[in-house]
BAPA-250766 format. One record per residue (C-alpha): z, y negated, x; residue in one letter; chain; residue number from 0. Coordinates in pm, 1 decimal, always signed. Layout:
Z  Y  X  A  A  NUM
...
***
This chain:
+2484.4  +4493.7  -940.6  X  A  0
+2735.5  +4510.8  -1209.0  X  A  1
+3023.8  +4615.6  -997.0  X  A  2
+2987.2  +4296.4  -805.9  X  A  3
+3071.6  +4100.0  -1106.4  X  A  4
+3397.4  +4321.2  -1136.5  X  A  5
+3481.8  +4270.0  -779.2  X  A  6
+3552.2  +3907.9  -923.0  X  A  7
+3713.0  +4069.8  -1250.8  X  A  8
+3952.0  +4248.9  -1062.3  X  A  9
+4110.8  +3929.2  -925.6  X  A  10
+4175.8  +3849.4  -1290.0  X  A  11
+4334.2  +4180.3  -1318.7  X  A  12
+4463.3  +4338.5  -1004.7  X  A  13
+4805.4  +4489.6  -1075.0  X  A  14
+4779.5  +4371.1  -1436.4  X  A  15
+4844.0  +4008.0  -1341.2  X  A  16
+4605.1  +3747.7  -1317.4  X  A  17
+4603.3  +3428.2  -1071.0  X  A  18
+4649.6  +3218.6  -1355.3  X  A  19
+5003.4  +3368.9  -1483.1  X  A  20
+5290.4  +3150.2  -1532.6  X  A  21
+5618.5  +3137.4  -1738.0  X  A  22
+5430.6  +3005.0  -2043.8  X  A  23
+5164.0  +3299.6  -2008.3  X  A  24
+5064.7  +3591.0  -2230.1  X  A  25
+4913.7  +3932.5  -2170.0  X  A  26
+4618.3  +4070.1  -2353.4  X  A  27
+4603.1  +4446.7  -2277.1  X  A  28
+4262.9  +4634.7  -2250.6  X  A  29
+4306.9  +4992.4  -2320.0  X  A  30
+3975.1  +5132.1  -2213.1  X  A  31
+3846.7  +5455.3  -2036.4  X  A  32
+3772.6  +5304.3  -1716.0  X  A  33
+3677.0  +5623.8  -1566.8  X  A  34
+3449.9  +5830.6  -1756.7  X  A  35
+3317.1  +5574.5  -1996.6  X  A  36
+3338.2  +5284.9  -1721.2  X  A  37
+3007.9  +5114.2  -1802.3  X  A  38
+3141.3  +5037.3  -2192.6  X  A  39
+3478.0  +4953.2  -2063.1  X  A  40
+3366.4  +4686.7  -1807.4  X  A  41
+3142.1  +4554.3  -2035.8  X  A  42
+3425.0  +4490.9  -2276.4  X  A  43
+3643.1  +4353.9  -2009.1  X  A  44
+3343.5  +4153.4  -1888.5  X  A  45
+3300.2  +3982.0  -2265.2  X  A  46
+3656.7  +3946.3  -2268.1  X  A  47
+3694.4  +3765.7  -1928.9  X  A  48
+3395.6  +3530.4  -2019.9  X  A  49
+3525.2  +3413.9  -2318.3  X  A  50
+3855.5  +3338.0  -2169.9  X  A  51
+3692.3  +3149.8  -1876.7  X  A  52
+3504.0  +2899.7  -2127.8  X  A  53
+3868.3  +2762.9  -2224.2  X  A  54
+4025.6  +2810.7  -1875.1  X  A  55
+4219.9  +3110.7  -1980.0  X  A  56
+4438.1  +2875.2  -2170.5  X  A  57
+4480.5  +2802.6  -2560.2  X  A  58
+4756.4  +2614.7  -2772.1  X  A  59
+4941.8  +2543.0  -2464.8  X  A  60
+4983.8  +2919.7  -2333.8  X  A  61
+4780.8  +3077.2  -2042.0  X  A  62
+4640.5  +3417.4  -2122.2  X  A  63
+4622.4  +3724.5  -1871.7  X  A  64
+4441.2  +4032.0  -1885.9  X  A  65
+4608.8  +4353.4  -1806.1  X  A  66
+4358.5  +4680.6  -1761.8  X  A  67
+4516.1  +4988.9  -1876.0  X  A  68
+4271.9  +5304.6  -1803.9  X  A  69
+4350.1  +5555.3  -2066.1  X  A  70
+4041.4  +5791.6  -1893.1  X  A  71
+3951.5  +5926.5  -2224.9  X  A  72
+4305.4  +6095.0  -2293.7  X  A  73
+4467.9  +6006.3  -2640.5  X  A  74
+4810.8  +6053.6  -2454.2  X  A  75
+4750.2  +5787.9  -2200.3  X  A  76
+4687.0  +5538.2  -2487.5  X  A  77
+4993.5  +5602.3  -2632.9  X  A  78
+5178.5  +5556.3  -2330.2  X  A  79
+4995.4  +5223.2  -2287.0  X  A  80
+5107.8  +5107.2  -2609.4  X  A  81
+5453.0  +5180.2  -2535.2  X  A  82
+5413.9  +4964.2  -2229.7  X  A  83
+5288.5  +4696.7  -2456.3  X  A  84
+5549.0  +4705.9  -2702.9  X  A  85
+5801.2  +4652.9  -2426.6  X  A  86
+5627.3  +4402.3  -2239.9  X  A  87
+5779.1  +4056.3  -2368.9  X  A  88
+5452.5  +3875.5  -2281.8  X  A  89
+5197.4  +4118.5  -2439.5  X  A  90
+5031.4  +3940.3  -2750.6  X  A  91
+4735.7  +4199.9  -2803.4  X  A  92
+4571.7  +4480.6  -2721.2  X  A  93
+4194.0  +4528.6  -2671.6  X  A  94
+4049.5  +4873.8  -2721.8  X  A  95
+3759.0  +5067.3  -2577.1  X  A  96
+3468.0  +5278.1  -2651.6  X  A  97
+3615.7  +5595.5  -2819.9  X  A  98
+3786.5  +5633.9  -3156.4  X  A  99
+3991.1  +5918.5  -3103.7  X  A  100
+4270.0  +5748.4  -2958.2  X  A  101
+4310.0  +5524.0  -3225.0  X  A  102
+4265.3  +5778.1  -3498.4  X  A  103
+4526.0  +5948.5  -3346.4  X  A  104
+4786.7  +5683.7  -3323.5  X  A  105
+4683.8  +5484.9  -3610.3  X  A  106
+5002.1  +5502.3  -3779.0  X  A  107
+5200.2  +5436.7  -3467.3  X  A  108
+5011.7  +5135.2  -3418.4  X  A  109
+5055.7  +4981.0  -3754.3  X  A  110
+5392.5  +5110.0  -3806.4  X  A  111
+5507.0  +4923.3  -3451.6  X  A  112
+5353.9  +4626.4  -3487.4  X  A  113
+5072.4  +4644.1  -3210.6  X  A  114
+4810.9  +4392.9  -3266.6  X  A  115
+4490.3  +4616.4  -3185.7  X  A  116
+4123.8  +4454.6  -3142.8  X  A  117
+3858.4  +4687.5  -3125.7  X  A  118
+3508.5  +4585.9  -2991.5  X  A  119
+3368.7  +4923.5  -2982.3  X  A  120
+3510.3  +5210.3  -3161.1  X  A  121
+3329.1  +5289.3  -3476.5  X  A  122
+3532.6  +5572.9  -3689.7  X  A  123
+3574.3  +5431.1  -4031.3  X  A  124
+3918.1  +5511.8  -4109.8  X  A  125
+4035.5  +5326.1  -3814.0  X  A  126
+4059.9  +4997.7  -4001.4  X  A  127
+4174.6  +5126.1  -4328.4  X  A  128
+4562.1  +5147.5  -4344.0  X  A  129
+4775.0  +5385.1  -4542.3  X  A  130
+4889.8  +5194.1  -4856.6  X  A  131
+5256.8  +5181.2  -4722.9  X  A  132
+5171.6  +5022.1  -4434.4  X  A  133
+5078.4  +4667.3  -4257.9  X  A  134
+4742.1  +4695.9  -4118.1  X  A  135
+4739.0  +4543.9  -3772.4  X  A  136
+4399.9  +4672.1  -3644.4  X  A  137
+4096.8  +4438.3  -3642.2  X  A  138
+3725.1  +4534.2  -3551.1  X  A  139
+3430.5  +4354.5  -3467.2  X  A  140
+3180.9  +4627.9  -3366.1  X  A  141
+2998.5  +4910.2  -3578.1  X  A  142
+3170.1  +5071.6  -3867.8  X  A  143
+3069.9  +5412.0  -3917.5  X  A  144
+3122.5  +5375.5  -4302.4  X  A  145
+2806.0  +5167.2  -4279.1  X  A  146
+2658.5  +5318.3  -3953.0  X  A  147
+2604.7  +5656.7  -4116.9  X  A  148
+2414.9  +5550.8  -4418.6  X  A  149
+2190.1  +5343.7  -4215.8  X  A  150
+2135.2  +5585.0  -3951.8  X  A  151
+2008.4  +5813.6  -4265.6  X  A  152
+1797.4  +5511.4  -4426.4  X  A  153
+1627.2  +5491.4  -4063.3  X  A  154
+1532.5  +5856.6  -4072.2  X  A  155
+1420.0  +5881.6  -4430.6  X  A  156
+1220.9  +5518.7  -4402.2  X  A  157
+1095.7  +5399.9  -4071.5  X  A  158
+1081.2  +5721.1  -3905.9  X  A  159
+957.7  +5952.1  -4192.2  X  A  160
+1172.4  +6252.8  -4106.7  X  A  161
+1087.0  +6525.2  -4388.5  X  A  162
+1334.8  +6812.9  -4222.0  X  A  163
+1637.8  +6632.0  -4049.6  X  A  164
+1916.8  +6794.0  -3879.0  X  A  165
+2264.4  +6633.1  -3801.9  X  A  166
+2371.4  +6717.7  -3420.7  X  A  167
+2746.0  +6559.4  -3393.7  X  A  168
+3054.8  +6593.7  -3180.7  X  A  169
+3355.7  +6793.8  -3311.4  X  A  170
+3579.0  +6528.8  -3343.2  X  A  171
+3765.1  +6320.5  -3589.4  X  A  172
+3474.6  +6053.4  -3516.8  X  A  173
+3193.6  +6343.7  -3569.3  X  A  174
+3383.0  +6470.5  -3875.1  X  A  175
+3398.9  +6172.5  -4051.9  X  A  176
+3035.4  +6066.8  -3962.4  X  A  177
+2901.6  +6439.0  -4086.2  X  A  178
+3097.1  +6353.2  -4476.3  X  A  179
+2917.6  +6009.4  -4481.0  X  A  180
+2585.6  +6099.2  -4368.0  X  A  181
+2570.5  +6424.7  -4584.2  X  A  182
+2669.1  +6203.2  -4883.4  X  A  183
+2371.0  +5937.0  -4789.3  X  A  184
+2129.7  +6214.7  -4810.1  X  A  185
+2252.1  +6296.8  -5110.5  X  A  186
+2278.1  +5965.8  -5305.5  X  A  187
+1910.0  +5931.4  -5150.3  X  A  188
+1819.0  +6230.1  -5343.2  X  A  189
+1736.1  +6428.1  -5038.0  X  A  190
+1849.0  +6796.2  -4963.8  X  A  191
+2167.9  +6808.6  -4733.4  X  A  192
+2044.9  +6840.1  -4378.0  X  A  193
+2201.0  +7107.6  -4197.6  X  A  194
+2489.1  +7011.7  -3974.4  X  A  195
+2564.9  +7121.5  -3582.1  X  A  196
+2868.4  +7041.8  -3426.9  X  A  197
+2944.1  +7066.2  -3036.2  X  A  198
+3277.9  +7020.7  -2863.0  X  A  199
+3356.9  +6726.5  -2662.9  X  A  200
+3358.0  +6932.8  -2339.7  X  A  201
+3012.6  +7058.5  -2381.5  X  A  202
+2865.6  +7238.5  -2093.8  X  A  203
+2506.5  +7292.4  -1974.8  X  A  204
+2481.3  +7673.0  -2087.5  X  A  205
+2614.3  +7585.3  -2418.2  X  A  206
+2403.2  +7275.4  -2458.9  X  A  207
+2099.2  +7490.0  -2383.7  X  A  208
+2227.8  +7746.2  -2648.4  X  A  209
+2280.1  +7469.0  -2916.7  X  A  210
+1923.4  +7340.5  -2850.2  X  A  211
+1784.9  +7670.5  -2945.5  X  A  212
+1983.2  +7718.7  -3209.7  X  A  213
+1865.3  +7385.3  -3338.7  X  A  214
+1511.3  +7451.7  -3297.5  X  A  215
+1548.3  +7767.3  -3541.4  X  A  216
+1591.7  +7507.3  -3814.6  X  A  217
+1231.3  +7377.3  -3734.0  X  A  218
+1375.9  +6977.3  -3768.3  X  A  219
+1122.4  +6695.6  -3728.5  X  A  220
+1428.4  +6478.9  -3683.0  X  A  221
+1773.0  +6496.2  -3532.2  X  A  222
+2055.5  +6226.0  -3594.3  X  A  223
+2302.3  +6271.5  -3302.9  X  A  224
+2652.3  +6164.5  -3257.8  X  A  225
+2744.0  +6225.3  -2896.9  X  A  226
+2916.0  +6059.4  -2578.7  X  A  227
+2693.8  +5986.8  -2273.4  X  A  228
+2755.0  +6342.4  -2100.5  X  A  229
+2683.8  +6540.5  -2392.6  X  A  230
+2415.0  +6346.0  -2516.8  X  A  231
+2237.7  +6367.7  -2183.4  X  A  232
+2262.7  +6730.3  -2184.2  X  A  233
+2140.5  +6775.3  -2533.6  X  A  234
+1825.1  +6532.1  -2504.8  X  A  235
+1725.9  +6722.2  -2209.0  X  A  236
+1774.8  +7071.2  -2364.9  X  A  237
+1626.9  +6950.3  -2709.8  X  A  238
+1338.9  +6841.4  -2529.7  X  A  239
+1251.6  +7168.7  -2357.6  X  A  240
+1324.5  +7349.6  -2704.6  X  A  241
+1164.0  +7130.0  -2955.7  X  A  242
+942.8  +6872.3  -2783.1  X  A  243
+798.2  +6675.8  -3058.0  X  A  244
+1150.9  +6644.2  -3229.0  X  A  245
+1237.9  +6248.6  -3281.2  X  A  246
+1582.4  +6165.3  -3200.7  X  A  247
+1799.3  +5888.0  -3388.4  X  A  248
+2123.2  +5849.4  -3207.1  X  A  249
+2445.1  +5651.9  -3260.3  X  A  250
+2541.6  +5423.9  -2963.4  X  A  251
+2813.6  +5645.5  -2816.3  X  A  252
+2535.4  +5739.1  -2551.9  X  A  253
+2546.0  +5406.9  -2398.4  X  A  254
+2877.9  +5432.5  -2278.2  X  A  255
+2821.0  +5609.9  -1939.8  X  A  256
+2529.9  +5685.2  -1721.9  X  A  257
+2313.9  +5880.3  -1997.9  X  A  258
+2007.7  +5663.0  -1948.9  X  A  259
+1995.5  +5779.9  -1546.5  X  A  260
+2007.1  +6148.1  -1656.8  X  A  261
+1717.7  +6099.9  -1900.6  X  A  262
+1370.3  +6103.2  -1773.7  X  A  263
+1139.8  +5791.7  -1925.3  X  A  264
+881.4  +6050.7  -2038.1  X  A  265
+1127.1  +6230.9  -2228.6  X  A  266
+1265.3  +5916.0  -2389.7  X  A  267
+919.7  +5812.1  -2479.7  X  A  268
+794.6  +6180.4  -2598.9  X  A  269
+1119.8  +6188.4  -2832.2  X  A  270
+1083.7  +5827.4  -2966.4  X  A  271
+1432.0  +5824.1  -2920.3  X  A  272
+1621.7  +5517.9  -3092.3  X  A  273
+1949.0  +5434.1  -3047.5  X  A  274
+2193.8  +5239.4  -3308.3  X  A  275
+2309.2  +4866.8  -3190.9  X  A  276
+2447.7  +4561.4  -3342.6  X  A  277
+2198.0  +4262.9  -3371.3  X  A  278
+2205.8  +4099.6  -3045.8  X  A  279
+1882.5  +4186.1  -2941.5  X  A  280
+1747.8  +4019.8  -3281.6  X  A  281
+1989.2  +3718.3  -3191.3  X  A  282
+1826.2  +3701.9  -2836.0  X  A  283
+1480.9  +3719.8  -2979.0  X  A  284
+1531.3  +3445.9  -3236.8  X  A  285
+1735.9  +3203.6  -2963.3  X  A  286
+2081.2  +3131.7  -2937.8  X  A  287
+2247.6  +2852.7  -2723.1  X  A  288
+2565.5  +3078.2  -2704.1  X  A  289
+2443.1  +3390.7  -2591.5  X  A  290
+2232.9  +3192.1  -2307.6  X  A  291
+2587.0  +2994.3  -2189.2  X  A  292
+2800.8  +3348.5  -2243.4  X  A  293
+2508.1  +3508.5  -1998.0  X  A  294
+2518.9  +3243.7  -1782.6  X  A  295
+2940.6  +3247.3  -1768.5  X  A  296
+2941.0  +3610.3  -1707.8  X  A  297
+2688.4  +3593.6  -1394.4  X  A  298
+2924.1  +3593.9  -1130.9  X  A  299
+2956.2  +3741.8  -745.1  X  A  300
+2642.3  +3730.1  -699.6  X  A  301
+2512.9  +3883.0  -1029.9  X  A  302
+2296.7  +3706.3  -1243.3  X  A  303
+2250.8  +3799.1  -1606.7  X  A  304
+1922.4  +3658.3  -1765.0  X  A  305
+1911.3  +3849.6  -2061.3  X  A  306
+2116.8  +4140.1  -2238.6  X  A  307
+1896.4  +4394.7  -2091.0  X  A  308
+2063.4  +4311.3  -1748.8  X  A  309
+2391.2  +4377.9  -1867.7  X  A  310
+2499.2  +4764.7  -1880.6  X  A  311
+2632.8  +4848.4  -2236.1  X  A  312
+2573.9  +4522.6  -2328.3  X  A  313
+2690.4  +4552.9  -2693.7  X  A  314
+3040.6  +4561.2  -2543.7  X  A  315
+2997.3  +4274.7  -2360.5  X  A  316
+2885.0  +4080.3  -2703.4  X  A  317
+3131.2  +4249.7  -2909.9  X  A  318
+3418.6  +4167.6  -2627.6  X  A  319
+3291.1  +3817.4  -2605.2  X  A  320
+3276.2  +3746.8  -2973.7  X  A  321
+3641.3  +3958.2  -3094.5  X  A  322
+3776.0  +3747.4  -2794.3  X  A  323
+3643.2  +3381.6  -2923.0  X  A  324
+3773.8  +3509.4  -3301.4  X  A  325
+4136.2  +3569.6  -3134.6  X  A  326
+4146.9  +3269.0  -2958.3  X  A  327
+4128.3  +3067.6  -3298.9  X  A  328
+4357.6  +3289.6  -3430.2  X  A  329
+4639.2  +3221.0  -3150.1  X  A  330
+4533.7  +2838.4  -3148.6  X  A  331
+4637.0  +2821.5  -3502.3  X  A  332
+4936.1  +3001.2  -3456.8  X  A  333
+5057.9  +2814.9  -3157.6  X  A  334
+5022.1  +2515.2  -3384.7  X  A  335
+5353.2  +2613.2  -3575.0  X  A  336
+5656.1  +2461.4  -3520.8  X  A  337
+5828.8  +2811.8  -3529.5  X  A  338
+5583.4  +2915.4  -3203.1  X  A  339
+5783.7  +2775.2  -2923.3  X  A  340
+6121.4  +2974.4  -3013.1  X  A  341
+5948.6  +3284.6  -3189.0  X  A  342
+5988.9  +3607.9  -3030.0  X  A  343
+5700.0  +3837.8  -2906.9  X  A  344
+5733.8  +4026.8  -3239.0  X  A  345
+5713.9  +3740.8  -3446.6  X  A  346
+5429.2  +3563.9  -3230.9  X  A  347
+5220.9  +3887.7  -3287.7  X  A  348
+5269.7  +3866.9  -3667.9  X  A  349
+5171.4  +3495.9  -3650.2  X  A  350
+4858.3  +3562.9  -3483.0  X  A  351
+4803.5  +3862.8  -3700.6  X  A  352
+4824.7  +3634.6  -3992.7  X  A  353
+4604.1  +3371.4  -3922.9  X  A  354
+4333.9  +3658.6  -3789.2  X  A  355
+4361.2  +3724.5  -4194.8  X  A  356
+4342.3  +3343.0  -4248.5  X  A  357
+4157.2  +3140.7  -3998.9  X  A  358
+4103.0  +2770.5  -4156.7  X  A  359
+3743.6  +2728.1  -4001.9  X  A  360
+3448.7  +2917.3  -3900.9  X  A  361
+3404.4  +3078.2  -3554.9  X  A  362
+3066.0  +3057.6  -3368.7  X  A  363
+2967.9  +3363.5  -3180.3  X  A  364
+2693.4  +3571.4  -2992.5  X  A  365
+2586.2  +3789.9  -3304.0  X  A  366
+2662.9  +3513.0  -3580.2  X  A  367
+2922.9  +3249.8  -3687.9  X  A  368
+3210.9  +3438.3  -3846.5  X  A  369
+3285.5  +3273.0  -4196.4  X  A  370
+3571.3  +3426.4  -4193.4  X  A  371
+3581.7  +3702.5  -3963.5  X  A  372
+3860.4  +3887.1  -4160.3  X  A  373
+4067.2  +3865.9  -4479.4  X  A  374
+4399.4  +3999.3  -4596.8  X  A  375
+4389.6  +4364.0  -4605.5  X  A  376
+4425.8  +4574.9  -4933.3  X  A  377
+4353.0  +4901.2  -5008.0  X  A  378
+4078.5  +4768.3  -5254.4  X  A  379
+3960.6  +4574.9  -4975.7  X  A  380
+3848.9  +4822.2  -4733.4  X  A  381
+3634.2  +4609.0  -4524.4  X  A  382
+3891.2  +4326.9  -4505.8  X  A  383
+3936.5  +4405.0  -4117.8  X  A  384
+3562.9  +4457.7  -4031.2  X  A  385
+3391.4  +4146.5  -3887.2  X  A  386
+3057.7  +4328.2  -3911.6  X  A  387
+2875.4  +4461.9  -4170.2  X  A  388
+2543.5  +4628.6  -4267.7  X  A  389
+2348.9  +4332.5  -4231.2  X  A  390
+2445.1  +4328.9  -3844.1  X  A  391
+2300.2  +4682.3  -3763.8  X  A  392
+1954.7  +4730.6  -3610.7  X  A  393
+1788.3  +5005.5  -3391.1  X  A  394
+1686.2  +4958.8  -3032.1  X  A  395
+1437.1  +5186.0  -2821.9  X  A  396
+1415.0  +5208.7  -2429.6  X  A  397
+1138.2  +5027.4  -2247.9  X  A  398
+937.0  +5220.4  -1970.7  X  A  399
+1200.7  +5080.2  -1716.6  X  A  400
+1539.3  +5198.3  -1928.6  X  A  401
+1603.1  +4839.3  -2091.4  X  A  402
+1705.8  +4834.6  -2445.0  X  A  403
+1428.0  +4680.4  -2687.4  X  A  404
+1448.5  +4608.6  -3041.4  X  A  405
+1286.0  +4891.8  -3234.6  X  A  406
+997.9  +4847.7  -3452.6  X  A  407
+1078.2  +4726.5  -3773.0  X  A  408
+1464.0  +4773.3  -3682.4  X  A  409
+1563.8  +4457.8  -3869.1  X  A  410
+1341.6  +4495.0  -4195.7  X  A  411
+1546.1  +4410.4  -4499.3  X  A  412
+1822.3  +4237.6  -4318.1  X  A  413
***
């Protein structure tokens, strides 16, 4: 059903040009993994397109087109896409995909070359923290792992009542950064630092089985896991065989692919599997006209989204929508300047970047009203380019039919 929607979206981005294109148009690139983490990439694009459709793909006298770039989970392809963006005289911003490594790898290139990067999913903490000698061009409306790591640890120690926790983390910059953050959170809580188990991004079935058996030797009652959808599915199934009563508290990376289809409902229930989310489910529970309208706008091509549970990788949709609304506000303000019509594309990017840091009015979104979403960045203000914070984090569980539901007590204290 979800692919039906993208039959419509393809008409927006076929060959990288939308039907709205004209002489005074600007391009928004989406650099994402449309091959392996396809669900997340398509959810992000759906959110972007839905927000653009609400304004007729126009703001400040400029028509906006979406250019889809598939990096196929390869950081070198992201660099190629960034170089293409640099050479495009109409490219105004890049929307990133689910993976953190491409932007961790090329952070200095992005900031050093004035590439306006908007992140609706990638969670690794260092991405939005620029070097002191560089201007910061990266803005995130998503989970920030400097907050997510401690949040997951708190969840394990309080709501899940874990006495002996193991960390099971992918061996990438994303996993290693979280290893440090979460170990520090255990220490700050006065708890013993848990045993850490790392695994490669190319984990196979045999390696997953061996790793699960090794984890079992530590006799944990809980596992905090950071994994992509493929490795996460392998590990969950093998952990269930090796330690059937262990609880699993997962980062949201498992939701970027076909994880759910590979895990039996009985396994999810017996392991009390929970997954990190931002609080879209809480917003939906409490009622939101903006969310209702966004879901209605996203319902195209015979597909109807009545609630967030109907949208695969729904956080990608929510974040893509909210971040695009923020971007549109900044672009609209920048276009009011008398310098805008004759400005070079490099100058226009800089003008939009400046407005993202200094928006004069709040921006209503699905998750909340952003007032403001961002602030001018400085090394002593490390969260200045983070639109979301600790209070925006929740935990979700899976219903019997596989839909995400707000976990019990997930929003206590927020």
